N, C-alpha and C positions, 0 to 999 in steps of 0.2 A: 647562397646567391652567387651566380656567375656575374660576369661583367656586362651581361646583356642589357641591364637597366641603367648602366652608367656610360657616359661618354666623357671620361676624365680628360681634362686639358692639363698638360704638364710639359715641363722643359728639363732637359739635362744641360749642365754646363760644367766647365772645369776639366780636370785631368782624369780621363777615363781609366788610367792605370792605377789610380789611388783609391782609397776607401770611399765608399758612397755615404753621403749624408742626405737623408730625406727631411725636407722642411715642411712643416704644417703651419699655415698662417692663422691669424686670429679672426674673430667675427668682423665682417665687412672688409677683410683683406682679400688678397688674390696672389697670383704668382709673383707680383712685384714686391710683396711684403719684405722679403729678405734680400732684395737686390744689392743694397749697399754692403751687407754682411758677406754675401756670396762673392762679390767682386774682390774681397780681400782674402778669399779662401781658394779661389779657382786654381792656383798653382799647386796646391797641396792636397786638395780633395776633389772628388767627383760629386756634384750637387744635383739633387732632384727636387724640384718644387712643383706643387700640384694645386690647382684650384679645387677647393672642397665644395660639396654640394650646396647650391644656392649662391655660389660665389664665382666671379670671373666668367670663364667660358665653358666650365664644366656643365654638362647637361644630364639630368636624371629623368627617367621615364615614369616614375612612380613616387608619390609622396612618401611612401614607406622607406624609400632610399635615403631620406634625410636623417633618419635616426642614427644615434651613435653606433649601435650594434651593427646595423646594415652598412653604414659608411666604413666602419673598420673592416668588415668582411670584404667590401668592395675594394678597399685599398690593398688588402692582403692578396686578393686575386689579381690586382694590377701588378703587384710586385712579382707574383708568380709568372704572369705573362711576360714581364720584363726580365725574367730569369735572375731576379735579385734574391739570393738565398739569405743574406744577412747584411745589415747596414747600421749606421748610426742614425739617430732620430732626434730632431729638434722640433718642439711644438710651443707655440705662443698662445697664451690665454685659452680661447676655445680650442685652438689647435693643440694646446698643451693638455687639456682635458682629454681630447681624443688620443693624443700620444700616450697618455697614461693608460687609457683603456687598451690600446694596442699592446703596450708593454706587458700588461697583466694577463691578457688573453692570448697573445701570440708571441710569447717571450723568445722563442727560438729564432725569430727574424731580426732581433735587435741586440747589438753588442753592448752599446751604452746609449743612454737617453738623457737629453737636457730638456727640462721643463721650465719655461719662462712664464712667471706670473700665472701659474696654473693651480688647479685644485682638484681633489677627488670627488667633488660634488657635495651634496648636502645629506646629512644623516637624519635630521629630525623632520618628520612628516609635515608638521605645521610650517616649518621653514620652506619646504619644497612647495607647498600649496601657495604660500605668499609669493615665492619667486615666480611660479608659473603665472599667477595673476599679474604680477608686474611685467613679465615678459610678454604676456598677451596684450597689455596696454601699449608697450613699445612696438610690438608687431603691427598693431592697428595704426600707429603713427607712421610707421614705415610704408604701409600700404597706401596711406594718404599722401605720400611724398613722391609720387610718380614724376612730377615736374622737377627739373634739375635744380631750380632755385629752392624749392621746398626741401629737396633732399640735402642740399647744401646747408640749409638752416638746421635740419635734423642733426647733421654731422657736427655743426658748430655747437649745438646744445650737448650732444653726446660727449664731446671732448672737453666740455666744461665740468665734467664729473671730477670729484676730488681725487679719485684713484689715478687720474692722468696727470696730476700735478701741474707743471707749467709747460706742458707739451705744446700748447698753442703759441708759445714764444720761440719754439725751436725753428731754426732756419729751414729745416726740411718739412715743416708742418704742411705748408701749402701744397707741396708735391704729394704728400701722403693723401691729402684730401682729394686731389685730382685722381689719384689711383682708386680711392674709395668710390668716387662718383662713377666709375666704370661699371659698378655692380648694379643689379636690378633690385630695387627696394622690395618688390613683391616676393622675389625669391629669397632675399635676406630674411623677410618675415617668416617664411616657411622654415628656414634654418633655425631661427630663434625659437619658434614654436615646437619644433621636433628634436632639436639637439641643444636646447638651452640648459642651463645649470639645474633648473627645477625638474626637468623631465629625464635627465640622464640618470643611469644607474649609479648609486653611491658606490664609490670604489675604496672607501676607508677600510673596510674589513679585508678586502683583497690585497691592499697595499702592505699589510703586515706580512704577507707571504711572498712579496716581490723577490725575484731572483736576479734582476738586472740592475747594474750600477746606474743610479740616478743622480744627476746634478740639478738641484733646485735653485733657480736664480730668481731673486725678487729685488725690487728697487727699495732703497732705504726710506723713500717718501711714500710708499704704498703699504701703510701699516696693516691694513686688512689682510693682504697677502703675505706679509712678513709673519703674522700670527698663524695663518693657515699652514704655511710651509714649515714653520717651526714645529708644529704638531706632526706634520708629515715626516719630518726628519727624525722625530722621536719614536715613530712607529716602526721604522725599518732601518737596520744597520747599513744597508746599501744606499741609503739616501744621504747625500752631502748637500748642505745648505750654504749658499753664498748670498750675502746681502750686498747689493751693488750701490756704491755711492753715486750721488748726482743723478738719480733715476727714480721714476715712479713705476707705472704699470708697463709702459712700453720701453723696456731697457734697450732693445736692439736699435731703436731709433735715437733715444736720448743719450746713450753712452756706447756707441757702436764699437770703438776700439777695445773697451773692456769686455764687451760681449764676445767679440772675436777672440780675444785673448783667452777667455774661458773655454771657448770651443776648442781651441788648439791645446790648451792644458788638459782638458778632459778626454778628448778623442785621440790624443797621441799617447 
């Protein structure tokens, strides 16, 4: 697939003479997701942030473009158009799942990769079916949340989930919610239906053959993803696991200095 069906919205920032980092945001995020992180890196890195399909200002012309395989292909074509032959890659949550897919299918483009609170998907068919059913329910709630007040209530409920720990008490939480409110709930629902964990290809088997150095970051209070990433690290010798203190699922918001420190450590 060429770029004909995508109108990717993206920004470059930082030092264009330095190594490039591509940032992929999580579900309901946008190009603002990593702003605080990037602000601490701009002197030493060139940074590229992109709105993924269904998010921010990126436009797609076909529902098929929302799938993980097509999105990955579209992003690689964008890198080709931008004449990016190789870069570093950082992906958070949904963006982390996509980053892992990119790493395993287009390894020549990525020198090193950081996955934050990510997973290779689900192995067991029953688990996939249950997850798809749950995601369909969430998607229906999103579609009913067209009004801003309804969407705000949806977000409040979303971030009450245990994996997010005490994120609602974070001083930057309200700003994050305002960024999330810039998205279109109907398009977010499409993203969830077509690139959610239940429908994405399982990457567990492919991970064993991975050839790119991976840093797996998980928050100490996000036990589900600590367990998942521990298994990932056991599967491939190029996976390095780090459990971050004072953080749950969204490490880059909850513990920005340590997150940036790990980027500098791994990419230098």
